[in-house]
C-alpha positions as a LaTeX table, in Angstrom:
\begin{tabular}{lrrr}
\hline
Residue & $x$ (\AA) & $y$ (\AA) & $z$ (\AA) \\
\hline
Met1 & $-0.01$ & $-0.01$ & 0.01 \\
Gln2 & 2.87 & 2.36 & 0.77 \\
Leu3 & 4.36 & 1.58 & $-2.66$ \\
Ala4 & 1.01 & 2.24 & $-4.37$ \\
Met5 & 0.79 & 5.64 & $-2.68$ \\
Asp6 & 4.36 & 6.53 & $-3.59$ \\
Ile7 & 3.84 & 5.58 & $-7.24$ \\
Gly8 & 0.59 & 7.56 & $-7.43$ \\
Leu9 & 2.12 & 10.70 & $-5.95$ \\
Gln10 & 5.10 & 10.42 & $-8.32$ \\
Ala11 & 2.70 & 10.05 & $-11.24$ \\
Leu12 & 0.90 & 13.23 & $-10.23$ \\
Glu13 & 4.25 & 15.04 & $-9.94$ \\
Asn14 & 5.10 & 13.88 & $-13.50$ \\
Leu15 & 1.76 & 15.33 & $-14.67$ \\
Glu16 & 2.54 & 18.55 & $-12.81$ \\
Ile17 & $-0.64$ & 18.24 & $-10.75$ \\
Pro18 & 0.13 & 19.23 & $-7.16$ \\
Leu19 & $-2.17$ & 18.26 & $-4.30$ \\
Val20 & $-4.31$ & 21.23 & $-3.29$ \\
Gln21 & $-3.61$ & 22.55 & 0.23 \\
Asp22 & $-6.70$ & 24.62 & 0.84 \\
Lys23 & $-10.36$ & 23.62 & 0.69 \\
Pro24 & $-11.87$ & 24.80 & $-2.57$ \\
Val25 & $-15.01$ & 26.96 & $-2.58$ \\
Ile26 & $-17.80$ & 24.76 & $-4.01$ \\
Tyr27 & $-20.75$ & 27.09 & $-3.36$ \\
Thr28 & $-21.69$ & 30.50 & $-2.07$ \\
Lys29 & $-24.05$ & 30.79 & 0.83 \\
Lys30 & $-25.42$ & 33.79 & 2.74 \\
Glu31 & $-26.82$ & 33.19 & 6.17 \\
Ser32 & $-30.52$ & 33.81 & 6.71 \\
Pro33 & $-32.33$ & 33.89 & 10.06 \\
Arg34 & $-35.16$ & 31.67 & 8.71 \\
Val35 & $-34.12$ & 29.68 & 5.63 \\
Ala36 & $-30.73$ & 28.77 & 4.26 \\
Ala37 & $-30.00$ & 31.05 & 1.25 \\
Pro38 & $-29.69$ & 29.70 & $-2.29$ \\
Ile39 & $-26.49$ & 27.85 & $-3.08$ \\
Gln40 & $-24.72$ & 28.07 & $-6.44$ \\
Leu41 & $-22.20$ & 25.59 & $-7.79$ \\
Val42 & $-18.94$ & 26.97 & $-9.22$ \\
Val43 & $-18.00$ & 24.97 & $-12.34$ \\
Ala44 & $-15.34$ & 25.72 & $-14.87$ \\
Gly45 & $-14.64$ & 29.14 & $-13.34$ \\
Arg46 & $-18.20$ & 30.47 & $-13.44$ \\
Arg47 & $-21.30$ & 30.36 & $-11.24$ \\
Met48 & $-24.22$ & 28.54 & $-12.84$ \\
Ser49 & $-27.96$ & 29.23 & $-12.77$ \\
Thr50 & $-29.60$ & 26.81 & $-10.35$ \\
His51 & $-32.44$ & 24.30 & $-10.19$ \\
Asp52 & $-33.73$ & 22.13 & $-7.40$ \\
Leu53 & $-31.43$ & 19.09 & $-7.11$ \\
Met54 & $-33.76$ & 17.13 & $-4.90$ \\
Ala55 & $-36.43$ & 16.50 & $-7.57$ \\
Pro56 & $-34.48$ & 14.84 & $-10.40$ \\
Pro57 & $-36.14$ & 13.61 & $-13.60$ \\
Lys58 & $-37.30$ & 9.99 & $-13.92$ \\
Thr59 & $-34.61$ & 7.58 & $-15.06$ \\
Pro60 & $-35.34$ & 4.90 & $-17.72$ \\
Arg61 & $-35.03$ & 1.24 & $-16.72$ \\
Gly62 & $-31.43$ & 0.03 & $-16.72$ \\
Glu63 & $-29.84$ & 3.46 & $-16.19$ \\
Val64 & $-28.37$ & 4.96 & $-13.01$ \\
Pro65 & $-31.10$ & 5.72 & $-10.51$ \\
Pro66 & $-31.44$ & 9.38 & $-9.46$ \\
Pro67 & $-30.91$ & 10.58 & $-5.86$ \\
Leu68 & $-33.87$ & 9.47 & $-3.77$ \\
Lys69 & $-36.39$ & 12.18 & $-3.13$ \\
Lys70 & $-36.72$ & 13.10 & 0.54 \\
Lys71 & $-38.89$ & 15.42 & 2.55 \\
Arg72 & $-36.98$ & 18.66 & 3.20 \\
Ser73 & $-37.04$ & 20.83 & 6.26 \\
Lys74 & $-36.72$ & 24.58 & 5.92 \\
Thr75 & $-33.01$ & 24.38 & 6.70 \\
Asp76 & $-32.55$ & 21.99 & 3.76 \\
Leu77 & $-34.15$ & 24.17 & 1.06 \\
Leu78 & $-30.83$ & 24.59 & $-0.78$ \\
Asp79 & $-31.30$ & 25.86 & $-4.34$ \\
Gln80 & $-28.67$ & 23.66 & $-6.04$ \\
Thr81 & $-27.30$ & 23.57 & $-9.55$ \\
Asp82 & $-28.70$ & 21.57 & $-12.40$ \\
Val83 & $-25.49$ & 20.21 & $-13.97$ \\
Ala84 & $-27.12$ & 18.92 & $-17.18$ \\
Asn85 & $-25.43$ & 21.51 & $-19.37$ \\
Thr86 & $-22.16$ & 22.05 & $-17.57$ \\
Gln87 & $-18.78$ & 21.78 & $-19.29$ \\
Gln88 & $-17.35$ & 18.28 & $-19.67$ \\
Met89 & $-13.81$ & 17.43 & $-18.64$ \\
Thr90 & $-12.00$ & 16.47 & $-21.88$ \\
Asn91 & $-8.31$ & 17.04 & $-21.25$ \\
Glu92 & $-6.59$ & 13.67 & $-21.26$ \\
Ala93 & $-3.86$ & 14.63 & $-18.79$ \\
Thr94 & $-6.45$ & 15.99 & $-16.33$ \\
Leu95 & $-8.57$ & 12.85 & $-16.67$ \\
Ala96 & $-5.47$ & 10.71 & $-16.08$ \\
Ala97 & $-4.72$ & 12.75 & $-12.93$ \\
Met98 & $-8.29$ & 12.20 & $-11.76$ \\
Arg99 & $-7.96$ & 8.47 & $-12.18$ \\
Ile100 & $-4.68$ & 8.50 & $-10.25$ \\
Leu101 & $-6.28$ & 10.58 & $-7.47$ \\
Met102 & $-9.17$ & 8.13 & $-7.19$ \\
Thr103 & $-6.64$ & 5.29 & $-6.90$ \\
Leu104 & $-4.85$ & 7.22 & $-4.16$ \\
Cys105 & $-8.01$ & 7.39 & $-2.05$ \\
Ala106 & $-7.58$ & 4.03 & $-0.26$ \\
Pro107 & $-3.85$ & 4.20 & 0.54 \\
Thr108 & $-3.95$ & 7.76 & 1.73 \\
Tyr109 & $-7.04$ & 7.06 & 3.85 \\
Val110 & $-5.17$ & 4.31 & 5.66 \\
Leu111 & $-1.64$ & 5.70 & 5.79 \\
Arg112 & $-1.89$ & 9.49 & 5.45 \\
Pro113 & $-5.33$ & 10.92 & 6.32 \\
Asp114 & $-3.95$ & 14.42 & 5.81 \\
Leu115 & $-3.15$ & 13.57 & 2.18 \\
Asn116 & $-6.53$ & 11.92 & 1.79 \\
Met117 & $-8.18$ & 15.27 & 2.47 \\
Arg118 & $-5.92$ & 16.93 & $-0.07$ \\
Val119 & $-6.78$ & 14.24 & $-2.64$ \\
Ala120 & $-10.47$ & 15.15 & $-2.23$ \\
Phe121 & $-9.68$ & 18.88 & $-2.46$ \\
Thr122 & $-7.68$ & 18.34 & $-5.60$ \\
Met123 & $-10.35$ & 16.24 & $-7.38$ \\
Val124 & $-13.00$ & 18.91 & $-6.67$ \\
Asp125 & $-10.60$ & 21.72 & $-7.65$ \\
Leu126 & $-9.87$ & 20.04 & $-11.00$ \\
Thr127 & $-13.57$ & 19.56 & $-11.59$ \\
Ile128 & $-14.23$ & 23.22 & $-10.87$ \\
Lys129 & $-11.52$ & 24.37 & $-13.24$ \\
His130 & $-11.77$ & 21.79 & $-16.04$ \\
Gly131 & $-15.35$ & 20.49 & $-16.09$ \\
Val132 & $-17.38$ & 17.52 & $-14.89$ \\
Ser133 & $-16.90$ & 13.80 & $-15.26$ \\
Ile134 & $-17.81$ & 10.62 & $-13.45$ \\
Leu135 & $-14.47$ & 10.86 & $-11.70$ \\
Gly136 & $-15.62$ & 14.30 & $-10.46$ \\
Ala137 & $-18.64$ & 12.55 & $-8.91$ \\
Phe138 & $-16.26$ & 10.36 & $-6.95$ \\
Gly139 & $-14.30$ & 13.50 & $-5.98$ \\
Tyr140 & $-17.39$ & 15.27 & $-4.60$ \\
Gly141 & $-18.33$ & 12.10 & $-2.71$ \\
Leu142 & $-14.88$ & 11.85 & $-1.20$ \\
Tyr143 & $-15.04$ & 15.59 & $-0.37$ \\
Ala144 & $-18.32$ & 14.97 & 1.48 \\
Leu145 & $-16.71$ & 12.18 & 3.43 \\
Val146 & $-13.70$ & 14.17 & 4.56 \\
Cys147 & $-15.51$ & 17.38 & 5.49 \\
Phe148 & $-18.77$ & 16.17 & 7.12 \\
Leu149 & $-17.24$ & 16.31 & 10.62 \\
Phe150 & $-16.48$ & 20.01 & 10.43 \\
Asp151 & $-19.15$ & 21.28 & 8.04 \\
Leu152 & $-22.16$ & 19.02 & 7.65 \\
Asp153 & $-24.12$ & 21.34 & 5.40 \\
Glu154 & $-21.23$ & 21.57 & 2.94 \\
Ala155 & $-20.73$ & 17.82 & 3.11 \\
Tyr156 & $-24.42$ & 17.28 & 2.37 \\
Tyr157 & $-24.24$ & 19.64 & $-0.59$ \\
Ala158 & $-21.12$ & 17.95 & $-1.95$ \\
Gly159 & $-22.73$ & 14.52 & $-1.54$ \\
Gln160 & $-25.82$ & 15.66 & $-3.43$ \\
Met161 & $-23.58$ & 16.95 & $-6.20$ \\
Ser162 & $-21.86$ & 13.56 & $-6.38$ \\
Leu163 & $-25.29$ & 11.90 & $-6.86$ \\
Arg164 & $-26.26$ & 14.40 & $-9.51$ \\
Leu165 & $-23.04$ & 13.89 & $-11.44$ \\
Leu166 & $-23.53$ & 10.14 & $-11.22$ \\
Glu167 & $-26.93$ & 10.56 & $-12.77$ \\
Lys168 & $-25.64$ & 12.94 & $-15.46$ \\
Cys169 & $-22.79$ & 10.62 & $-16.49$ \\
Asn170 & $-25.05$ & 7.55 & $-16.39$ \\
Ala171 & $-22.13$ & 5.42 & $-15.15$ \\
Ala172 & $-23.82$ & 2.52 & $-13.36$ \\
His173 & $-20.49$ & 0.93 & $-12.48$ \\
Phe174 & $-19.80$ & 3.87 & $-10.14$ \\
Thr175 & $-23.05$ & 3.49 & $-8.18$ \\
Cys176 & $-21.47$ & 1.38 & $-5.47$ \\
Lys177 & $-18.62$ & 3.83 & $-4.91$ \\
Ile178 & $-20.75$ & 7.02 & $-4.92$ \\
Tyr179 & $-23.62$ & 5.60 & $-2.83$ \\
Gly180 & $-21.17$ & 4.05 & $-0.38$ \\
Leu181 & $-19.44$ & 7.38 & 0.21 \\
Tyr182 & $-22.59$ & 9.42 & 0.63 \\
Tyr183 & $-25.30$ & 7.19 & 2.07 \\
Ala184 & $-23.04$ & 5.41 & 4.58 \\
His185 & $-21.35$ & 8.54 & 5.94 \\
Val186 & $-23.26$ & 11.78 & 5.28 \\
Asp187 & $-26.94$ & 11.18 & 4.64 \\
Pro188 & $-27.70$ & 9.60 & 8.09 \\
Trp189 & $-26.70$ & 12.87 & 9.71 \\
Lys190 & $-29.32$ & 14.80 & 7.75 \\
Asn191 & $-32.14$ & 12.29 & 7.31 \\
Pro192 & $-33.64$ & 9.32 & 9.18 \\
Leu193 & $-31.33$ & 6.32 & 9.07 \\
Lys194 & $-33.96$ & 4.09 & 7.50 \\
Ser195 & $-34.03$ & 6.34 & 4.40 \\
Ser196 & $-30.42$ & 5.33 & 3.65 \\
Met197 & $-31.13$ & 1.55 & 3.75 \\
Glu198 & $-32.56$ & 1.22 & 0.25 \\
Pro199 & $-29.73$ & 3.06 & $-1.55$ \\
Met200 & $-27.19$ & 1.13 & 0.55 \\
Leu201 & $-28.78$ & $-2.15$ & $-0.62$ \\
Met202 & $-28.63$ & $-0.79$ & $-4.20$ \\
Ala203 & $-24.94$ & $-0.05$ & $-3.69$ \\
Leu204 & $-24.37$ & $-3.58$ & $-2.37$ \\
Asn205 & $-26.14$ & $-5.14$ & $-5.34$ \\
Ser206 & $-24.31$ & $-2.89$ & $-7.79$ \\
Gly207 & $-20.97$ & $-3.83$ & $-6.24$ \\
Asn208 & $-21.81$ & $-7.56$ & $-6.55$ \\
Asp209 & $-22.72$ & $-7.28$ & $-10.19$ \\
\hline
\end{tabular}
């Protein structure tokens, strides 16, 4: 595992992709005494117009299921971005770096938790600057995992973005990864635990397929 981490970090250095030190800004939020203010996603260097993320369109049979619709309290009325028309990540070197970063998730989680956080920051930062991809969905899910202890609202938002990107990219083989990151670690802190059981079973079945 140490060797895998060393090789991955060296590969990133060869691609001239440094690990980001500071937490990227993924949304803007102004405090309100009654209701959380609208949130906007920052993608490819610009703020996007927003739509309600919690009511996704129906998904045809055989495709990636959308995030499950839940009842929302006033504090959860976050006006989040519809990513259907956002810029795609196409640069091959950036995509290679994203794949390496995803591979680094496990060894850094075990051996260097401080680097694990920077891996998440870097994946989200590359998505913001270069466009969306299914690897970006994993990055937002990992970001949700590493930040939910110190900012639950931001973790919840990042997790919802990972689900939305999973739906957009229609990559069923990533369902287990994305659902595992979000529904096992973040969603139970915002919603009743029983609401996470169905998607966790879906993740299990997807991983077994």
